C-alpha atoms as one frame of an Amber mdcrd trajectory, in Angstrom:
protein
  -5.674  69.652  45.086  -2.127  69.323  43.758  -1.209  70.174  40.310  -1.095
  67.431  37.759   2.314  65.895  37.273   3.886  65.966  33.859   5.970  62.929
  32.808   8.073  62.725  29.878   8.748  59.123  28.364  11.232  58.325  25.910
  10.770  55.184  23.814   6.705  55.547  24.536   5.970  53.481  21.402   7.598
  50.182  22.746   6.327  47.698  25.113   7.606  49.242  28.208   6.567  52.774
  27.065   2.926  51.697  26.255   2.401  50.104  29.626   3.996  52.968  31.552
   2.005  55.694  29.915  -1.059  53.621  30.531  -0.067  53.474  34.256   0.618
  57.225  34.513  -2.506  58.242  32.933  -4.402  56.129  35.372  -2.632  58.113
  37.988  -3.633  61.493  36.281  -0.242  62.574  35.023   0.075  64.612  31.892
   2.091  62.057  29.644   4.312  63.213  26.724   5.843  60.683  24.571   9.216
  61.603  23.061   9.453  59.625  19.616  11.951  59.496  16.908  10.619  61.148
  13.893  10.437  57.846  11.869   8.209  56.239  14.583   5.656  59.309  15.197
   2.836  57.229  13.178   4.088  53.795  14.723   1.270  53.593  17.703   0.191
  50.144  17.652   1.008  49.223  21.175  -0.715  52.820  22.588  -3.631  51.876
  20.372  -3.565  48.360  21.592  -4.198  50.028  25.207  -6.527  52.539  23.867
  -4.511  55.345  24.930  -3.142  56.766  21.672  -5.315  59.921  21.778  -4.522
  60.402  25.594  -0.682  61.076  25.265   1.071  63.932  23.669   3.834  63.192
  21.134   6.801  65.266  20.649   9.804  64.565  18.439  13.316  63.893  20.146
  16.562  62.734  19.059  18.687  61.419  21.981  21.554  61.874  19.923  21.376
  65.625  19.845  21.841  67.252  23.278  20.636  70.595  21.820  17.307  68.885
  21.014  16.906  67.447  24.425  17.470  70.755  26.112  14.706  72.268  24.216
  12.387  69.277  24.941  12.817  69.598  28.692  12.568  73.293  28.321   9.140
  73.234  26.426   7.560  70.205  28.405   8.927  71.037  31.853   8.526  67.548
  32.934   8.438  66.557  36.738   9.676  62.923  35.681  11.461  61.709  32.781
  11.511  57.934  32.143  14.116  56.887  29.790  13.204  53.910  27.874  14.900
  54.715  24.622  17.610  53.099  22.582  18.457  49.924  20.743  16.754  47.209
  22.636  17.844  43.855  21.406  20.822  42.350  23.011  20.878  39.973  19.600
  20.447  42.949  17.396  23.485  44.793  19.065  26.058  42.610  17.648  24.926
  43.669  14.154  24.595  47.222  15.259  27.186  48.172  18.030  27.913  51.585
  17.124  24.128  52.623  17.064  23.377  50.778  20.294  26.322  52.633  22.021
  24.950  56.047  20.744  21.279  55.583  21.801  21.372  53.080  24.778  24.576
  54.297  26.056  25.265  58.215  25.227  21.741  58.744  24.949  21.366  58.558
  28.663  24.469  60.922  29.368  23.023  63.492  27.252  19.598  63.258  28.885
  21.423  63.392  32.274  23.852  66.460  31.018  20.805  68.105  29.651  18.854
  68.190  33.081  22.126  69.306  34.806  22.581  72.324  32.343  18.802  73.320
  32.888  19.146  73.001  36.635  16.105  71.245  36.531  14.448  69.573  39.450
  13.471  66.751  37.272  13.261  63.105  38.504  14.919  60.727  36.232  14.591
  57.271  35.689  16.775  54.843  33.448  15.932  51.624  32.311  18.991  49.650
  33.063  19.124  45.857  32.212  20.045  42.328  33.647  22.143  42.137  30.471
  24.881  44.384  32.421  25.368  41.064  34.563  26.273  39.208  31.606  28.716
  36.665  33.232  26.610  35.847  36.161  28.191  35.629  39.546  26.616  34.040
  42.410  23.195  32.225  42.612  21.124  35.110  42.259  21.977  38.709  41.038
  21.376  41.707  43.149  22.459  45.527  43.193  25.984  44.429  44.480  26.661
  41.766  41.833  29.739  42.472  39.691  28.752  43.491  36.160  30.209  41.719
  33.402  28.368  42.244  30.180  28.590  39.969  27.082  26.995  41.900  24.554
  27.516  45.456  23.018  23.843  46.223  24.215  24.947  44.997  27.964  28.178
  47.442  27.615  25.891  50.390  26.430  23.628  49.810  29.447  26.362  49.402
  31.892  27.770  52.918  30.690  24.477  54.513  30.977  24.200  52.875  34.516
  27.190  54.241  35.737  26.254  57.537  34.357  23.284  57.821  36.422  25.145
  56.596  39.731  27.799  59.607  38.684  25.148  62.281  38.075  23.316  61.313
  41.318  26.555  61.388  43.282  28.264  64.337  41.609  25.178  66.660  41.144
  22.663  65.492  43.946  20.295  64.500  41.020  17.218  62.446  41.840  18.190
  59.864  39.173  17.360  56.022  39.710  18.099  52.835  37.678  15.897  49.915
  37.287  18.101  46.868  36.983  15.133  44.965  34.829  15.289  41.163  34.180
  13.465  39.984  31.038   9.866  41.087  31.154   7.415  40.234  28.252   3.698
  40.866  27.389   1.417  40.515  24.213   2.999  43.878  23.249   6.771  42.599
  23.094   8.507  43.196  19.745   8.738  40.216  17.210  12.648  40.412  17.422
  12.544  39.062  21.019  12.426  35.174  21.395   9.416  35.019  23.559   7.113
  36.783  21.141   8.917  34.720  18.133   7.853  31.685  20.117   4.067  32.717
  20.487   3.514  34.183  17.191   5.312  31.497  15.157   3.427  28.466  17.218
   0.174  30.408  16.545   0.722  30.539  12.771   1.545  26.908  12.821  -1.580
  26.213  14.590  -3.495  27.997  12.034  -1.527  26.300   9.036   0.137  29.347
   7.917   3.802  28.403   8.654   5.769  25.042   9.143   8.269  25.308  11.899
   9.631  27.475  14.613  13.429  27.881  14.477  15.332  28.834  17.556  18.818
  29.131  19.065  19.939  27.897  22.597  16.711  26.548  23.888  18.357  25.615
  27.058  19.267  29.375  27.774  17.686  30.096  30.995  15.873  33.536  31.924
  14.137  35.370  34.598  11.042  36.408  33.173   8.124  38.604  34.472   5.258
  40.728  33.074   5.818  44.158  31.540   2.852  45.528  33.204   4.242  44.822
  36.647   7.575  45.959  36.008   6.489  49.659  34.798   4.867  49.975  38.442
   8.289  49.392  39.887   9.554  52.309  37.672   7.074  54.685  38.937   7.858
  53.765  42.649  11.476  54.310  42.269  10.805  58.067  41.403   8.363  58.368
  44.189  10.893  57.740  46.998  12.698  60.683  49.012  16.190  59.368  47.746
  17.081  57.814  44.326  18.578  54.722  44.005  19.176  51.369  41.879  16.765
  48.517  42.079  16.764  44.918  40.633  13.403  44.144  39.416  12.818  40.644
  38.722  10.410  37.475  39.389  13.287  35.492  41.278  12.649  32.529  39.272
  14.075  31.008  36.005  12.856  29.049  33.102  14.617  27.847  29.815  13.566
  28.711  26.587  12.519  25.384  25.997  10.091  25.619  29.142   8.621  28.595
  27.459   7.957  26.851  24.126   6.614  23.860  25.946   4.043  26.131  27.825
   3.021  28.061  24.846   2.901  24.960  22.620   0.444  23.386  25.276  -1.867
  26.464  25.335  -2.099  26.058  21.559  -3.154  22.585  21.541   0.109  20.789
  20.568   1.684  17.912  22.891   5.278  18.639  22.478   8.015  15.732  22.718
  11.715  16.489  22.249  14.556  14.679  20.675  18.271  15.171  20.673  20.089
  17.829  22.351  21.751  21.366  21.246  21.718  22.089  17.714  20.368  18.656
  16.982  17.091  19.070  19.173  13.839  18.804  17.559  10.596  19.280  18.876
   7.463  17.048  17.688   3.817  17.154  18.409   3.325  13.707  19.674  -0.393
  14.157  18.434   0.486  14.185  14.747   4.065  13.406  14.637   5.046  16.446
  12.792   8.288  18.306  13.929   7.229  21.970  14.490  10.408  23.205  16.274
  13.733  23.323  15.281  17.283  24.791  16.341  19.682  26.317  14.431  23.265
  27.683  15.332  22.517  30.652  13.309  20.259  32.181  16.045  22.809  31.616
  18.740  24.578  34.931  19.916  28.510  35.181  19.385  28.682  35.405  23.220
  25.839  33.517  25.152  25.050  34.892  28.601  24.887  32.942  31.605  21.696
  31.923  33.204  20.553  34.635  35.573  18.067  34.926  38.375  17.202  38.251
  39.924  17.198  38.948  43.609  14.587  41.881  43.803  14.756  41.579  47.784
  15.470  45.330  48.096  12.683  46.449  45.806  10.461  44.186  48.010  11.420
  45.912  51.289  12.015  49.598  50.147   9.538  50.084  47.335   6.687  47.674
  48.223   7.139  46.061  44.925   6.178  42.202  44.043   5.242  41.005  40.673
   1.492  39.785  40.248   1.874  37.470  37.256   3.411  34.149  37.083   5.520
  32.585  34.467   2.667  30.348  33.396   0.243  32.872  33.614   2.444  35.198
  31.399   3.173  32.685  28.646  -0.539  31.945  28.501  -1.574  35.510  28.194
   1.125  35.885  25.192   0.120  32.392  23.795  -3.774  32.917  23.718  -3.311
  36.659  22.455  -1.256  35.826  19.397  -3.422  32.575  18.650  -6.436  34.895
  18.457  -4.398  37.338  16.376  -3.619  34.363  13.795  -7.104  33.107  13.692
  -8.459  36.673  12.890  -5.773  37.194  10.327  -4.509  40.488  12.098  -0.894
  41.913  11.376   1.839  41.497  13.724   3.679  44.308  15.533
């Protein structure tokens, strides 16, 4: 019988970290979660998946190389999944330096720590479709040019190239998953999908008047986070490290997401106007429940993007299992139930 593998997950308290921890525990891993000191007690996602008592937590500062080296020496991980860093493209315009330090240089410090320790640890980097930014071609794959349009995308691209550099220069088993947008009921409130489902749920329960959004015609390739973490694990099981686009291959607008979520909650949404003048009305009551505000537009809007995950299909055997409609329904039903029960949001 082989020894139990140890996985170290940075950012374990986030959406992806929680789903990945659950997957690895099911595969009988010892799972160690690296958390910032301030978030040590912030475990609602792990609790929601009923795994908060099954993971070990260690304090880690990805801005401190010495701290990282000590962590690797203490934990001795077989695999490191780096999911840490400031994760909101929108917020990165307000926090560009912090985003660069955590999402960019934080990755470099982890790679350098592995090199210094001469560890055989396999490394996964959470890259992002935001590195494409100004999208080239009908679909984006591993050979598409990178042209990020946010401080977050720039930081993620720095980290992405760092992984490639360390893989080539030091023969390190380091892979990047270029993940397109992936959502779930555990998504943070600072992401538009969760904002939509929680606010519509509150409107349905009478505790809020209006959902205010930015560019509702912005198109995205959305999938389910629970599917995407399986791709992370598959990458580190390959004989050779590499980079993979992980995506659904389909695109939908923010308006599409709102329409589907509203229908689940019993609204019959009808639209008037366009751009910042667009308004969404519940046809049953005639009441406006959705508005558009220029305040929520990004300073630099990314182009519509669709991921080509053909390489992941062929080499990893990975395919998404949850459709767009099923994803929106899952999130809408979850948040409607929480609103009815008066639960707090996370």
